[in-house]
C-alpha positions in Angstrom: 0.1 0.0 -0.1 1.7 3.5 -0.8 2.1 6.1 1.7 0.6 9.1 1.7 2.7 12.1 2.7 1.8 14.1 6.1 1.3 16.9 3.0 -1.4 15.1 1.3 -3.7 14.8 4.5 -2.5 18.0 5.1 -4.2 19.3 1.9 -7.2 16.6 2.0 -8.1 17.8 5.6 -8.4 21.4 4.0 -10.5 20.9 0.6 -12.9 18.9 2.7 -13.4 21.9 5.5 -13.5 24.3 2.6 -16.2 22.2 1.0 -18.5 21.6 4.7 -21.1 23.9 4.3 -22.8 24.1 8.5 -25.8 26.6 9.2 -25.2 27.6 12.6 -28.0 29.3 14.8 -27.5 31.3 17.3 -29.4 29.7 20.4 -28.4 31.5 23.2 -29.3 29.5 26.4 -28.8 31.4 29.6 -28.8 29.9 33.2 -31.6 31.2 36.1 -30.3 32.9 39.3 -33.3 33.9 41.0 -36.8 33.1 40.9 -40.0 34.1 42.8 -43.0 35.6 42.6 -43.5 35.3 39.3 -39.9 37.3 38.1 -37.0 35.2 36.9 -33.1 36.7 37.2 -30.9 34.7 34.5 -27.3 35.7 33.1 -25.9 34.4 29.6 -28.7 35.8 27.6 -26.0 38.4 26.2 -27.9 39.4 23.2 -31.6 39.3 24.7 -34.0 41.8 23.3 -36.2 44.0 25.6 -39.9 42.6 25.1 -38.3 39.1 23.9 -40.0 36.3 24.8 -37.7 33.5 26.4 -38.6 29.8 27.0 -38.1 27.6 30.1 -36.9 24.3 30.6 -40.5 23.8 32.3 -42.6 25.3 29.3 -42.9 28.3 30.5 -42.9 31.1 28.4 -41.8 34.5 30.1 -40.6 38.0 28.6 -37.7 40.4 29.1 -38.7 43.4 31.3 -35.1 44.3 32.4 -31.9 44.3 30.8 -28.8 44.8 32.8 -25.1 45.2 32.9 -24.8 41.1 33.7 -28.2 39.7 34.0 -31.4 40.3 32.7 -34.8 40.2 34.3 -38.0 37.8 33.0 -41.5 38.5 34.0 -43.6 35.1 34.0 -46.8 33.8 31.9 -47.4 30.9 34.0 -46.4 29.4 37.2 -42.7 29.4 38.7 -43.5 25.8 40.2 -41.4 24.3 37.6 -38.1 26.6 37.3 -35.5 26.7 39.8 -31.8 28.1 40.6 -29.7 26.4 37.8 -32.7 26.0 35.3 -32.0 26.7 31.9 -33.6 29.2 29.8 -33.6 30.4 26.0 -34.0 33.1 23.5 -36.6 32.7 20.5 -35.7 35.9 18.8 -39.3 36.8 18.9 -40.7 39.8 20.3 -43.5 39.4 22.2 -46.7 39.6 20.4 -50.5 38.1 19.6 -51.9 36.3 16.5 -54.2 38.2 15.1 -56.7 38.0 12.5 -60.7 38.1 11.7 -61.4 34.4 13.4 -61.0 36.5 16.6 -64.3 38.4 15.9 -66.8 36.6 18.8 -64.4 35.2 20.6 -63.0 35.5 24.3 -59.2 35.4 24.9 -56.7 35.5 27.2 -53.4 38.1 26.9 -51.6 35.8 24.4 -54.4 35.3 22.5 -55.2 32.0 22.9 -59.3 31.3 23.0 -60.8 30.6 26.4 -64.4 30.2 25.9 -64.1 26.2 25.1 -64.9 27.3 21.1 -62.0 25.4 19.3 -58.8 26.8 18.1 -58.9 30.4 16.4 -57.5 30.6 12.9 -54.8 33.4 12.8 -54.5 35.4 9.8 -50.9 37.6 11.1 -48.5 37.9 14.8 -48.0 41.6 15.7 -46.5 42.4 18.5 -48.1 43.9 21.3 -45.8 47.5 21.6 -45.9 49.3 18.5 -44.5 53.0 18.1 -48.2 55.2 18.5 -48.2 57.0 14.5 -46.4 60.0 14.2 -48.3 63.5 13.3 -47.9 63.3 9.7 -49.6 60.1 9.5 -52.6 61.4 11.4 -55.8 63.2 10.7 -58.2 65.1 12.6 -60.9 63.8 14.3 -64.4 64.6 12.5 -66.8 61.2 12.3 -68.8 60.9 15.3 -68.4 57.4 17.5 -72.2 57.3 19.0 -72.6 56.0 21.9 -76.4 56.0 22.2 -76.1 57.5 25.4 -77.9 60.9 25.3 -75.9 62.9 28.1 -72.7 61.8 26.6 -73.7 62.2 22.5 -75.4 65.5 23.2 -72.9 67.0 25.5 -69.4 65.0 25.4 -69.4 63.7 21.7 -66.8 60.9 21.1 -65.2 61.3 17.5 -63.2 57.9 15.8 -59.7 58.4 16.9 -61.1 60.3 20.2 -59.6 59.0 23.7 -62.3 59.5 25.9 -61.5 58.7 29.8 -64.1 56.9 31.9 -64.0 57.7 35.4 -65.7 57.4 38.4 -65.7 55.7 41.8 -66.5 52.0 41.9 -69.9 50.5 41.4 -70.8 54.0 39.2 -71.9 52.5 36.1 -68.4 53.2 34.4 -68.3 49.3 32.3 -72.1 50.7 31.4 -71.0 53.1 29.8 -68.5 50.8 27.7 -70.8 48.2 27.3 -73.6 50.2 25.6 -71.1 51.8 23.5 -70.3 48.9 21.8 -73.7 47.4 21.7 -74.7 50.6 19.8 -72.3 50.2 17.5 -74.3 47.0 15.5 -74.6 47.8 11.6 -72.0 50.5 11.9 -69.1 48.6 10.8 -67.0 49.5 14.0 -65.1 46.4 15.7 -65.1 46.6 18.7 -62.4 44.8 21.9 -63.7 44.9 25.3 -60.2 44.4 27.8 -60.6 43.3 30.8 -58.1 44.2 33.6 -58.0 42.6 36.9 -61.5 41.8 36.7 -63.5 39.2 38.6 -64.1 36.2 36.0 -67.9 36.3 36.8 -68.0 39.8 36.0 -66.6 39.1 32.1 -68.9 36.2 32.1 -71.7 38.3 32.8 -70.4 41.3 30.2 -69.7 38.6 27.7 -73.9 37.3 28.4 -75.1 40.8 28.2 -73.2 41.2 24.2 -74.5 38.2 23.1 -78.0 38.8 24.0 -77.7 42.3 22.3 -76.4 40.6 19.3 -73.2 42.4 20.1 -70.3 39.6 20.4 -70.6 39.1 16.4 -68.1 42.0 15.8 -66.5 42.2 19.4 -63.7 40.6 20.7 -62.9 39.8 24.4 -59.5 40.1 25.6 -59.6 38.5 29.7 -57.0 38.8 32.2 -59.0 38.7 35.2 -57.6 38.9 38.9 -56.1 35.6 39.2 -54.5 35.9 36.3 -50.6 36.7 36.9 -49.5 40.2 37.1 -47.2 40.0 33.8 -50.6 38.9 31.9 -52.8 41.6 33.7 -49.7 44.0 32.3 -49.4 42.8 28.4 -53.5 42.7 27.9 -54.3 46.1 26.9 -50.7 46.3 25.0 -52.0 42.9 23.7 -55.6 44.2 22.7 -54.2 47.3 20.8 -52.3 45.1 19.0 -55.8 43.4 17.0 -57.1 46.5 17.1 -54.6 48.3 14.8 -54.4 45.0 12.7 -58.0 46.0 11.6 -57.4 49.5 11.6 -54.5 49.6 9.5 -56.9 47.6 7.1 -58.9 51.0 6.6 -61.8 49.9 9.4 -62.7 51.3 12.4 -62.3 50.3 15.5 -63.7 50.6 19.5 -61.1 49.4 22.2 -62.1 49.7 26.2 -59.4 49.1 28.8 -61.5 48.0 31.8 -59.9 49.0 33.3 -56.2 51.4 33.9 -56.4 51.4 37.5 -55.6 47.8 38.0 -53.5 47.6 34.9 -50.9 50.5 36.8 -51.4 48.2 40.1 -49.8 45.1 38.1 -47.2 47.0 36.7 -46.5 48.6 39.8 -46.5 44.8 41.6 -43.9 43.9 38.7 -41.7 46.7 39.1 -41.0 46.6 42.6 -40.2 43.2 42.3 -37.7 43.4 39.6 -36.0 45.8 42.2 -37.1 49.4 40.3 -36.9 52.0 42.5 -40.5 53.2 43.8 -41.6 57.2 43.6 -44.8 58.6 44.1 -47.5 56.2 45.9 -44.8 53.5 45.3 -45.1 53.4 41.8 -42.0 53.3 39.3 -40.8 56.5 38.3 -42.3 55.5 34.3 -45.6 55.0 35.3 -46.6 57.8 32.8 -45.3 56.4 30.0 -47.2 53.1 30.8 -50.0 54.3 29.6 -48.7 57.6 27.4 -47.2 54.6 24.7 -50.8 53.0 25.0 -53.5 55.0 24.1 -51.1 57.5 21.8 -51.6 54.1 19.9 -55.7 55.1 19.1 -55.6 57.5 16.2 -57.5 58.1 13.2 -55.3 57.7 9.8 -54.3 59.4 7.3 -56.3 58.6 3.9 -52.5 57.9 2.5 -52.7 55.1 5.2 -56.4 54.3 4.2 -58.2 55.9 6.7 -59.0 53.6 9.7 -59.3 54.5 13.2 -59.2 53.5 16.7 -61.2 54.5 19.5 -60.0 54.1 22.7 -62.4 54.2 26.1 -59.8 53.7 28.9 -61.6 53.5 32.6 -59.8 54.8 35.6 -61.3 54.1 39.4 -61.4 56.4 41.8 -61.3 56.5 45.3 -64.0 58.7 46.9 -64.1 60.8 43.7 -60.7 62.0 44.2 -59.8 62.8 40.4 -56.2 64.6 41.5 -55.1 61.2 42.7 -51.8 59.9 40.9 -52.8 57.5 38.1 -56.3 59.9 37.5 -54.4 63.2 36.3 -52.0 60.8 34.8 -54.4 59.5 32.2 -57.0 62.8 32.6 -53.3 64.5 30.9 -53.1 61.7 28.2 -57.0 61.3 26.8 -58.9 63.8 24.9 -61.7 64.5 27.9 -63.0 62.5 30.4 -66.5 61.4 31.1 -66.6 61.7 35.1 -69.7 59.7 36.9 -70.5 60.8 40.3 -71.5 58.9 43.1 -73.7 61.0 45.0 -75.9 61.6 41.7 -76.1 57.5 40.8 -77.7 57.2 44.3 -79.9 60.0 43.9 -80.8 57.5 40.9 -79.1 59.8 37.9 -78.5 56.7 35.6 -76.0 57.5 33.7 -74.6 59.7 36.7 -73.0 61.9 34.4 -71.5 64.9 36.2 -71.9 67.4 33.8 -69.5 70.3 35.5 -66.6 68.1 35.1 -66.9 66.1 32.4 -65.3 67.7 28.8 -64.8 66.2 25.0 -61.7 68.0 24.0 -63.0 67.1 20.6 -66.5 68.4 20.9 -68.6 69.4 17.8 -65.9 68.6 15.7 -66.9 65.1 16.2 -70.8 65.9 16.7 -73.6 64.8 13.3 -74.8 68.3 12.5 -78.6 67.4 13.6 -77.3 66.7 17.2 -74.9 69.5 17.3 -78.3 71.9 16.4 -80.9 70.2 18.1 -78.5 70.3 21.3 -78.1 73.6 21.5 -77.9 75.0 25.0 -78.5 71.7 27.1 -75.4 72.3 29.2 -76.2 75.6 30.0 -80.1 74.8 31.0 -78.4 72.2 33.0 -75.9 74.3 34.8 -78.7 77.0 35.7 -81.1 74.2 36.7 -78.6 73.1 39.1 -77.8 76.6 40.4 -81.2 77.4 40.8 -82.4 74.1 42.8 -80.1 74.7 45.2 -81.0 78.7 46.0 -84.7 77.6 45.5 -85.2 74.5 47.8 -85.7 77.0 51.0 -87.8 79.1 49.1 -91.8 79.6 49.2 -92.6 81.8 47.0 -91.2 81.7 43.2 -91.9 84.1 40.5 -93.6 82.0 37.0 -89.8 82.9 35.4 -88.2 80.5 38.0 -90.7 78.5 37.8 -90.6 77.4 34.5 -87.2 77.5 34.7 -87.4 74.2 37.6 -89.6 72.4 35.3 -88.3 72.8 32.3 -84.8 71.6 34.1 -86.5 68.8 36.0 -88.1 67.1 32.8 -84.3 67.3 31.0 -83.1 65.9 34.2 -85.7 62.9 33.3 -85.0 62.7 30.0 -81.2 61.8 30.8 -82.3 59.1 32.9 -81.9 56.0 30.7 -81.9 52.2 31.2 -78.7 49.7 30.8 -78.2 47.8 27.3 -81.1 50.5 25.4 -78.8 52.2 23.3 -80.5 55.5 21.5 -80.5 55.8 17.7 -79.8 59.4 16.4 -82.9 60.1 15.4 -83.9 59.1 18.6 -82.2 61.5 20.1 -82.4 63.9 18.0 -86.7 64.1 18.4 -85.3 64.3 22.2 -83.5 67.2 22.1 -85.3 69.4 19.8 -88.7 68.8 22.4 -86.7 69.6 24.6 -85.2 72.6 23.8 -88.8 73.5 23.1 -89.7 73.2 26.7 -92.4 70.2 25.6 -92.0 67.9 28.5 -92.2 70.8 31.6 -95.8 69.6 32.4 -95.6 66.0 31.5 -96.0 64.4 34.9 -94.3 61.1 33.8 -91.3 62.1 31.8 -89.5 58.9 31.5 -92.8 56.6 30.4 -94.3 59.6 28.2 -90.8 59.5 26.2 -90.8 56.1 25.4 -94.1 56.5 24.3 -93.5 59.2 22.3 -90.4 57.2 20.6 -92.8 54.6 19.8 -95.1 56.3 18.1 -92.5 58.2 15.5 -90.4 55.3 15.2 -93.9 53.4 13.9 -95.9 56.3 12.7 -93.7 59.0 11.4 -90.8 56.6 10.6 -90.3 59.1 7.0 -88.6 61.7 9.9 -86.3 59.4 11.8 -85.1 57.9 8.3 -84.5 61.4 7.2 -82.5 62.2 10.3 -80.5 58.7 10.6 -79.3 59.1 6.5 -78.7 62.5 6.1 -77.9 63.8 10.0 -78.5 67.2 9.3 -82.0 69.0 10.5 -83.6 71.2 9.1 -85.9 74.2 10.2 -88.5 72.5 8.7 -88.1 69.7 9.8 -88.1 70.7 13.8 -91.8 72.2 12.9 -92.9 69.1 11.6 -91.2 67.4 14.8 -92.8 69.8 17.4 -96.2 69.6 15.4 -96.4 65.5 15.5 -95.1 65.7 19.4 -98.0 68.3 20.0 -100.6 65.6 18.3 -99.2 63.3 20.3 -99.7 64.8 23.6 -103.0 65.9 22.6 -104.4 62.4 21.7 -102.3 60.9 25.1 -103.4 63.7 27.7 
């Protein structure tokens, strides 16, 4: 056998090495150094990204929330029982995100986009990161189209526009969720996709809400993202961002989206828990210094996109719970400064039976008439001033015995107006119904009616059935001419004579 020289052996090895094509994937792996209370510290993940999903030996997913010089802090999306010091954690190279698509409509899902309603798997069409930059000024257009709630006191005095962020604020049990639910129900047939994000709510409350939406035929165009009080803080933290990512999928298709965050007070508390466990410095009321940024980067993503980007919109209704009506607390003032107005619900009004308990003085819409239908703008007229005068006069005259006719008329009209603003839950009014009520109220039509509430519903039923041409004209044209106002008054007077 011929001997092979060492030079030949070296040349063969070199050729083999040059021809050898290996594909290596950098699956960076780290080691857990601390685990507890749903938070994990690990070292070895030198190239990991902020908000990246990491996978632990136990199969539990986590999200990188803290990047330090020699270690990273992760929050867990599940139980930490199978994770201990020395356990391995590896990168997934994927930012935290959720699956999105048309298939999610009508479903109840968790913060990770997984179905929890027992109706089977959901076919996803895309995957969107939960954190996305908000549209820039050039990419937005002014808010000009109305997002009608169907609630007379809101649509007439504090109109909400498509792309607006209107805060619903008030104490516990004052009807905040009911306003959001009624707004979702009112979008039926208006080509608006609704997303309801439950943060830290009781599972029974979410089930009740889903049932209400089903009974009113609203689940067909609604997605419910549920992160209940029993879920870990990281899931409660990520839930509103997940809901927003789903909304952005539809918004970038040129569709209109309504998203409700119920509620951001609990979201801030979940974030505070995570931050303190990650050993971030506590500041005012033990919240970390970036708690303002937490909500601003969430709410700034709601906007009305320019026509170049499809003209879609996302309208946000964040909910904040106050303690004893204190709107000057830390989280309420933060969110008030981010949003375009607030609907303030007052406990005393609620307990007096004025529901929805909207405080006319402290509520405001910074978009206002720009997002109001012309018919509503004209019909609403001086309703806020009339109400303010009535409340002021009521206080001054409660001890007076002898009143002049002008004051009596003002009080009677104000009292009737307060009754008209009472509205049952899950009973939104159409634009035409609201306009008819406001036109008649402006003309002091209800001042001499004994049971204003009952009479109002009978009158609207009459207009819907016998005067449908008037209602159709208002709903279709969104306009209110002087001739139409006179006709409404004439027909209403005829109805009153026949039902006296």
